[in-house]
Structures are given as C-alpha cells and as structure tokens.
MDAnalysis code that builds the backbone (N, CA, C; Angstrom):
import MDAnalysis as mda
import numpy as np

u = mda.Universe.empty(402, n_residues=134, atom_resindex=np.repeat(np.arange(134), 3), trajectory=True)
u.add_TopologyAttr("name", ["N", "CA", "C"] * 134)
u.add_TopologyAttr("resid", np.arange(1, 135))
u.add_TopologyAttr("resname", ["MET", "THR", "ARG", "LEU", "LEU", "ILE", "ALA", "ASN", "ARG", "GLY", "GLU", "ILE", "VAL", "THR", "ARG", "ILE", "ALA", "ARG", "THR", "ALA", "ARG", "ARG", "LEU", "GLY", "MET", "SER", "VAL", "VAL", "THR", "ILE", "SER", "SER", "PRO", "VAL", "ASP", "SER", "HIS", "ALA", "GLN", "TRP", "HIS", "ARG", "LEU", "ALA", "ASP", "HIS", "THR", "VAL", "LEU", "LEU", "ASP", "GLY", "ASP", "ILE", "PRO", "SER", "GLU", "SER", "TYR", "THR", "ASN", "SER", "ASP", "GLN", "ILE", "ILE", "ALA", "ALA", "ALA", "LEU", "ALA", "ALA", "ASP", "CYS", "ASP", "ALA", "VAL", "HIS", "PRO", "GLY", "TYR", "GLY", "PHE", "LEU", "SER", "GLU", "ASP", "SER", "ASP", "PHE", "ALA", "GLU", "ALA", "VAL", "VAL", "ALA", "ALA", "GLY", "LEU", "THR", "PHE", "VAL", "GLY", "PRO", "ALA", "ALA", "GLU", "SER", "ILE", "ALA", "LEU", "LEU", "GLY", "ASP", "LYS", "ALA", "ARG", "ALA", "LYS", "LYS", "ALA", "ALA", "ALA", "ASP", "ALA", "ALA", "ILE", "PRO", "THR", "LEU", "THR", "ALA", "TRP", "GLY"])
u.atoms.positions = np.array([
    [0.713, -1.294, 0.001],
    [0.214, -0.008, -0.214],
    [1.453, 1.395, -0.429],
    [0.544, 2.124, -1.013],
    [1.320, 3.452, -1.141],
    [0.424, 4.703, -1.158],
    [-0.709, 4.876, -1.366],
    [-1.305, 5.706, -1.441],
    [-2.883, 5.217, -0.499],
    [-3.254, 5.971, 0.343],
    [-4.401, 5.685, 1.417],
    [-5.365, 6.336, 0.855],
    [-6.968, 6.081, 0.906],
    [-7.973, 6.845, 1.337],
    [-8.407, 6.767, 2.984],
    [-9.104, 8.008, 3.342],
    [-9.457, 7.464, 4.237],
    [-10.726, 8.213, 4.253],
    [-11.853, 7.062, 4.353],
    [-13.096, 7.518, 4.409],
    [-14.079, 7.915, 5.334],
    [-13.494, 8.957, 5.793],
    [-14.038, 8.992, 7.060],
    [-13.809, 10.942, 7.296],
    [-14.319, 11.438, 8.790],
    [-13.702, 12.262, 9.477],
    [-13.879, 12.302, 10.976],
    [-12.799, 13.821, 11.158],
    [-12.383, 14.019, 12.552],
    [-11.531, 13.308, 13.394],
    [-11.707, 12.668, 13.791],
    [-9.807, 12.704, 15.337],
    [-9.667, 12.024, 14.035],
    [-10.697, 10.401, 14.256],
    [-9.948, 8.929, 12.991],
    [-9.285, 9.391, 12.012],
    [-9.510, 10.144, 11.509],
    [-8.578, 10.226, 10.183],
    [-7.392, 11.357, 10.569],
    [-7.103, 11.891, 11.503],
    [-5.572, 12.666, 12.062],
    [-5.103, 11.072, 12.649],
    [-5.855, 10.346, 13.095],
    [-4.951, 9.035, 13.705],
    [-4.258, 8.008, 13.100],
    [-5.276, 7.667, 12.175],
    [-5.237, 6.909, 10.382],
    [-3.893, 7.843, 9.642],
    [-4.083, 8.709, 9.319],
    [-3.092, 9.162, 8.285],
    [-1.821, 9.494, 9.486],
    [-1.884, 9.830, 10.641],
    [-0.585, 10.060, 11.048],
    [0.396, 8.700, 11.076],
    [-0.075, 7.597, 11.478],
    [0.258, 6.340, 10.986],
    [0.173, 6.032, 9.375],
    [-0.888, 5.925, 9.191],
    [0.256, 5.552, 7.245],
    [1.215, 6.740, 6.471],
    [1.529, 7.918, 7.323],
    [2.624, 8.627, 7.844],
    [4.133, 7.571, 7.663],
    [3.803, 7.279, 8.449],
    [5.034, 6.444, 9.708],
    [5.066, 5.415, 8.577],
    [4.379, 4.839, 8.068],
    [4.881, 3.402, 7.327],
    [4.888, 3.997, 6.258],
    [5.124, 5.213, 6.017],
    [5.652, 5.621, 4.520],
    [4.510, 6.004, 3.336],
    [3.591, 6.031, 3.698],
    [2.352, 5.687, 2.069],
    [1.837, 7.867, 2.440],
    [1.368, 7.910, 1.599],
    [0.385, 8.872, 1.140],
    [-0.902, 9.221, 1.555],
    [-1.592, 10.260, 1.729],
    [-3.100, 10.581, 2.309],
    [-3.869, 11.373, 1.466],
    [-5.067, 10.633, 1.424],
    [-5.822, 11.334, 0.490],
    [-7.555, 11.305, 1.721],
    [-7.947, 12.202, 1.721],
    [-8.909, 12.634, 2.568],
    [-10.278, 12.895, 2.090],
    [-11.307, 12.561, 2.369],
    [-12.691, 12.826, 2.007],
    [-13.186, 14.006, 2.696],
    [-14.033, 14.928, 2.126],
    [-14.783, 15.703, 2.781],
    [-16.121, 15.761, 2.106],
    [-17.270, 16.252, 3.099],
    [-18.146, 17.115, 2.565],
    [-18.164, 18.387, 2.671],
    [-18.637, 19.293, 1.303],
    [-18.692, 20.765, 1.163],
    [-18.387, 21.388, 3.274],
    [-19.480, 20.310, 4.261],
    [-19.459, 21.539, 5.368],
    [-17.972, 21.060, 6.597],
    [-17.514, 20.253, 6.272],
    [-16.501, 19.593, 6.829],
    [-15.170, 20.193, 5.514],
    [-14.584, 21.451, 4.561],
    [-13.634, 21.236, 3.888],
    [-12.404, 21.990, 4.308],
    [-13.111, 22.914, 5.169],
    [-12.229, 23.359, 6.103],
    [-11.501, 23.261, 7.413],
    [-10.918, 21.809, 8.079],
    [-11.724, 21.049, 8.710],
    [-10.125, 21.464, 9.369],
    [-9.663, 20.956, 10.516],
    [-7.797, 20.990, 10.443],
    [-7.534, 19.147, 10.244],
    [-8.162, 18.265, 10.147],
    [-7.588, 16.999, 10.029],
    [-6.743, 17.031, 8.399],
    [-7.801, 17.479, 6.845],
    [-6.979, 17.943, 6.062],
    [-5.855, 18.324, 6.002],
    [-4.855, 18.935, 6.595],
    [-4.363, 19.876, 6.692],
    [-3.058, 18.253, 6.622],
    [-3.135, 16.893, 7.483],
    [-2.268, 15.759, 7.171],
    [-2.987, 15.298, 5.690],
    [-2.917, 15.501, 5.323],
    [-3.447, 14.870, 3.286],
    [-2.241, 15.431, 2.315],
    [-2.336, 14.887, 1.168],
    [-1.524, 15.290, 0.335],
    [-2.962, 15.551, -0.374],
    [-4.084, 14.776, -0.600],
    [-4.781, 15.315, -1.436],
    [-6.180, 15.040, -0.817],
    [-6.981, 16.621, -0.817],
    [-8.557, 15.678, -0.303],
    [-9.824, 16.241, -1.632],
    [-10.434, 14.747, -1.102],
    [-10.806, 14.895, -2.628],
    [-12.273, 15.376, -1.921],
    [-13.468, 16.353, -2.744],
    [-14.556, 16.877, -2.338],
    [-15.303, 16.268, -2.310],
    [-16.914, 15.855, -1.611],
    [-18.029, 14.951, -2.342],
    [-19.139, 15.278, -1.972],
    [-20.256, 15.426, -3.365],
    [-21.180, 15.448, -3.116],
    [-21.775, 15.432, -2.136],
    [-23.405, 16.212, -1.768],
    [-24.054, 15.755, -0.056],
    [-23.648, 17.294, 0.905],
    [-24.846, 17.454, 0.931],
    [-24.799, 18.969, 2.560],
    [-25.100, 18.845, 3.496],
    [-25.211, 16.988, 3.919],
    [-25.294, 16.569, 4.834],
    [-24.408, 14.930, 5.019],
    [-23.153, 16.319, 6.165],
    [-21.384, 14.475, 6.381],
    [-22.425, 12.602, 6.091],
    [-23.180, 13.005, 6.987],
    [-24.125, 11.536, 6.898],
    [-24.836, 11.335, 5.361],
    [-24.943, 12.074, 4.695],
    [-25.176, 10.954, 3.666],
    [-23.618, 11.298, 2.538],
    [-22.823, 12.256, 2.627],
    [-21.575, 12.531, 2.434],
    [-20.674, 11.161, 2.423],
    [-20.374, 10.631, 3.808],
    [-19.206, 9.690, 3.548],
    [-20.460, 8.943, 4.504],
    [-21.563, 7.911, 3.967],
    [-22.212, 7.122, 3.031],
    [-21.989, 6.603, 2.168],
    [-21.809, 7.119, 1.135],
    [-21.973, 6.937, -0.210],
    [-20.637, 6.232, -0.928],
    [-20.656, 5.007, -0.227],
    [-20.032, 4.108, -1.168],
    [-19.054, 4.105, -3.068],
    [-20.387, 4.885, -4.019],
    [-20.185, 4.480, -4.742],
    [-18.791, 5.981, -5.128],
    [-19.827, 7.131, -4.571],
    [-18.861, 8.537, -4.242],
    [-17.429, 8.324, -3.441],
    [-17.414, 7.329, -2.698],
    [-15.988, 6.996, -2.010],
    [-15.173, 6.477, -2.650],
    [-15.777, 5.226, -3.081],
    [-14.681, 4.258, -4.399],
    [-14.048, 5.544, -5.331],
    [-15.371, 5.871, -6.103],
    [-14.846, 6.379, -7.208],
    [-13.756, 7.789, -6.914],
    [-13.962, 8.592, -5.871],
    [-12.591, 9.759, -4.903],
    [-11.573, 8.838, -5.080],
    [-11.326, 7.326, -4.478],
    [-10.474, 6.787, -3.948],
    [-9.243, 5.933, -5.735],
    [-9.940, 5.891, -6.876],
    [-10.181, 5.802, -7.524],
    [-9.266, 6.948, -8.662],
    [-9.961, 7.978, -8.513],
    [-9.891, 9.274, -8.945],
    [-8.200, 10.116, -8.495],
    [-8.737, 9.313, -7.206],
    [-7.107, 9.940, -6.781],
    [-5.915, 8.798, -6.825],
    [-5.856, 7.610, -7.564],
    [-4.639, 7.028, -7.989],
    [-4.814, 5.964, -6.706],
    [-6.023, 6.066, -5.405],
    [-4.371, 5.382, -4.374],
    [-4.605, 4.037, -4.892],
    [-4.699, 2.797, -3.986],
    [-4.457, 1.696, -3.947],
    [-5.397, 0.578, -2.688],
    [-5.472, 1.596, -1.430],
    [-5.988, 1.400, -0.488],
    [-6.970, 2.008, -0.203],
    [-8.521, 1.514, 0.393],
    [-9.406, 2.167, 1.372],
    [-9.040, 1.673, 3.118],
    [-9.428, 2.789, 4.290],
    [-9.182, 2.542, 5.614],
    [-10.533, 3.178, 6.060],
    [-11.827, 2.421, 6.400],
    [-12.871, 3.102, 6.726],
    [-13.188, 3.794, 7.557],
    [-11.773, 3.795, 8.498],
    [-12.348, 4.270, 10.433],
    [-13.036, 3.863, 11.329],
    [-13.425, 4.412, 11.181],
    [-14.943, 3.514, 12.229],
    [-16.233, 4.283, 12.078],
    [-17.244, 3.935, 12.157],
    [-18.828, 4.123, 11.976],
    [-19.123, 3.900, 10.784],
    [-19.791, 4.915, 10.675],
    [-20.622, 5.638, 8.785],
    [-20.265, 3.837, 8.098],
    [-18.931, 3.668, 7.115],
    [-18.679, 2.314, 5.903],
    [-18.568, 1.439, 7.090],
    [-17.917, 1.604, 8.204],
    [-16.340, 0.525, 8.221],
    [-17.349, -0.918, 9.363],
    [-18.817, -0.821, 9.318],
    [-19.238, -2.031, 9.501],
    [-20.270, -2.351, 7.721],
    [-20.272, -1.921, 7.224],
    [-20.087, -2.325, 6.321],
    [-20.197, -3.207, 4.937],
    [-19.997, -4.559, 5.109],
    [-19.615, -5.395, 4.488],
    [-19.667, -4.912, 2.534],
    [-21.099, -4.539, 2.685],
    [-21.689, -4.149, 1.139],
    [-20.320, -3.752, 0.593],
    [-19.949, -2.826, 1.578],
    [-18.548, -1.562, 0.860],
    [-17.696, -2.015, 0.945],
    [-17.338, -3.275, 2.356],
    [-15.832, -3.596, 2.125],
    [-15.882, -3.755, 0.366],
    [-16.618, -5.315, 0.121],
    [-16.910, -6.395, -0.957],
    [-16.641, -4.904, -2.242],
    [-17.039, -3.898, -2.346],
    [-17.160, -2.936, -3.293],
    [-15.399, -2.394, -3.759],
    [-14.869, -1.962, -2.086],
    [-13.641, -1.507, -2.568],
    [-12.651, -2.632, -3.222],
    [-13.154, -3.747, -2.775],
    [-12.201, -5.054, -3.680],
    [-12.597, -5.325, -4.819],
    [-13.854, -5.230, -5.175],
    [-14.112, -5.531, -6.808],
    [-14.411, -4.946, -7.079],
    [-12.858, -2.997, -7.073],
    [-13.032, -2.272, -7.407],
    [-11.627, -2.260, -7.771],
    [-10.537, -3.000, -7.366],
    [-9.430, -3.584, -6.915],
    [-7.842, -2.838, -6.014],
    [-9.507, -2.533, -5.139],
    [-8.995, -2.017, -4.066],
    [-8.642, -2.772, -2.679],
    [-7.312, -2.837, -2.351],
    [-7.472, -3.033, -1.104],
    [-7.760, -2.522, 0.428],
    [-9.241, -2.861, 1.477],
    [-10.009, -2.788, 1.713],
    [-9.456, -3.153, 3.554],
    [-8.803, -1.749, 4.042],
    [-8.229, -2.216, 5.421],
    [-8.827, -2.052, 6.421],
    [-8.923, -3.264, 6.482],
    [-10.346, -4.097, 7.899],
    [-10.049, -5.118, 7.825],
    [-11.266, -5.374, 8.175],
    [-11.693, -7.259, 8.382],
    [-12.243, -7.474, 7.025],
    [-12.150, -9.231, 6.511],
    [-13.436, -9.434, 5.376],
    [-14.513, -9.111, 5.405],
    [-14.930, -8.530, 4.432],
    [-16.369, -8.742, 4.244],
    [-17.478, -9.331, 4.925],
    [-16.555, -11.146, 4.476],
    [-17.482, -12.334, 4.988],
    [-17.278, -11.508, 7.280],
    [-16.125, -11.261, 7.091],
    [-16.488, -11.587, 8.505],
    [-17.448, -10.172, 9.399],
    [-16.954, -9.378, 8.090],
    [-18.050, -7.634, 9.279],
    [-19.694, -8.502, 9.008],
    [-20.136, -8.896, 8.043],
    [-21.069, -9.860, 7.216],
    [-21.675, -10.432, 9.729],
    [-20.707, -11.284, 9.204],
    [-20.867, -12.497, 9.872],
    [-21.277, -11.010, 11.806],
    [-19.759, -11.375, 12.186],
    [-20.315, -10.079, 13.139],
    [-21.367, -9.230, 13.097],
    [-21.877, -8.597, 12.295],
    [-23.115, -7.583, 12.111],
    [-24.134, -8.531, 12.830],
    [-24.486, -9.475, 12.806],
    [-25.952, -10.085, 13.349],
    [-24.983, -10.832, 14.227],
    [-25.515, -10.122, 15.445],
    [-25.438, -11.251, 16.282],
    [-25.572, -12.203, 16.997],
    [-26.547, -12.893, 16.830],
    [-27.457, -13.764, 16.436],
    [-26.048, -15.746, 15.745],
    [-26.219, -14.857, 14.785],
    [-24.521, -15.230, 14.022],
    [-23.618, -15.514, 14.026],
    [-23.649, -14.412, 15.027],
    [-22.016, -13.980, 15.912],
    [-22.104, -15.284, 17.039],
    [-22.802, -14.896, 17.569],
    [-22.675, -15.850, 19.311],
    [-23.384, -17.213, 18.475],
    [-23.618, -17.894, 17.351],
    [-23.702, -19.533, 17.137],
    [-22.140, -19.093, 16.552],
    [-21.614, -18.628, 15.602],
    [-20.159, -18.910, 15.707],
    [-19.364, -19.136, 16.107],
    [-19.597, -18.334, 17.690],
    [-18.641, -18.443, 18.367],
    [-18.921, -19.500, 19.403],
    [-19.615, -19.312, 20.004],
    [-20.295, -21.300, 20.121],
    [-19.637, -22.512, 19.533],
    [-19.158, -22.199, 18.006],
    [-18.624, -23.453, 17.333],
    [-17.452, -23.702, 17.293],
    [-16.874, -22.361, 18.068],
    [-15.687, -22.186, 17.905],
    [-15.136, -22.355, 19.469],
    [-16.012, -23.353, 19.790],
    [-16.111, -23.304, 21.476],
    [-15.565, -22.259, 22.803],
    [-15.929, -21.046, 21.970],
    [-15.438, -19.900, 22.447],
    [-16.767, -19.374, 23.521],
    [-16.339, -18.993, 25.223],
    [-17.613, -18.524, 25.920],
    [-18.769, -17.674, 25.659],
    [-19.641, -17.548, 25.761],
    [-20.456, -15.895, 25.516],
    [-21.332, -16.279, 26.829],
    [-21.625, -15.241, 26.963],
    [-22.553, -14.433, 28.597],
    [-24.323, -14.946, 27.674],
    [-24.640, -15.090, 28.303],
    [-26.114, -15.402, 28.113],
    [-26.631, -14.132, 28.613],
    [-27.373, -13.917, 27.616],
    [-28.651, -12.345, 27.790],
    [-29.635, -13.241, 28.499],
    [-30.271, -12.150, 29.275],
    [-30.571, -12.055, 30.420],
    [-32.194, -11.031, 30.218],
    [-33.866, -11.849, 30.335],
    [-34.501, -10.333, 29.989],
    [-35.528, -11.183, 29.213],
])
C-alpha cells in the first residue's frame, strides 16, 4: 500500500493519517462541503470534495467514495470507524474495484454484524459467551 484514502472524518482521520505517514504512505482524505476546511485535511496530500450537504450522506456514499479513491490513484481504502466500517457491501465493493480494504474481510463484517450469527459462530468455535437475561 502506497496511497491510502481515509473514508471518514474527524479525529479518526488524524490518527489513521499519522500512522499511514509513519508507514510511508501518502494520504487522501474525503470531505463533505461542510467539512472542507476541517483541520484533519492538513495531514492529507490530497482531499476529494464529495457531493452532499449532510455529512451522514456524503460519508456513506460508497460509490462516490470508491470513485474518489480511484480518481486519486489510491491503492487502499481505510473506513475508519462508524459510517461504512461495518458495511460488508462497502468492503466488497472496495475489493471489487481493485483496491485493498483496510479492515476485516467482508464475510467477517457480515457475520459479526448479526449478533445471533456471531454468537453461534463463537459457540461453534468453543468460545465462551454470556447468556442474555430478560
């Protein structure tokens, strides 16, 4: 990985960007119009402005984010936390676009996003779980 798009906003972007820099990667951030002057963009080599006036729409538009990563010549996408980090479809779409998804495999995200399936998988692997009350 040499050029990383961070698909998030705020403090998590700062933390991921600093780590990516220490690892020798260049950093691309994305921004909704409302965040275009935010401090975390100072750590980026390039920032891509997304469409959408509401951050929750901008930062969850997977097609737009993947297009931004490809247009900025990124080879990897880090979802940060929240927004798309728990979206297995996003992880699959990133990989399908020829990019590296920095996070769990889509199958793992899907499994662990479903509490009943996750608990069954833990039990099948002989991992102790707590019994819910009520």
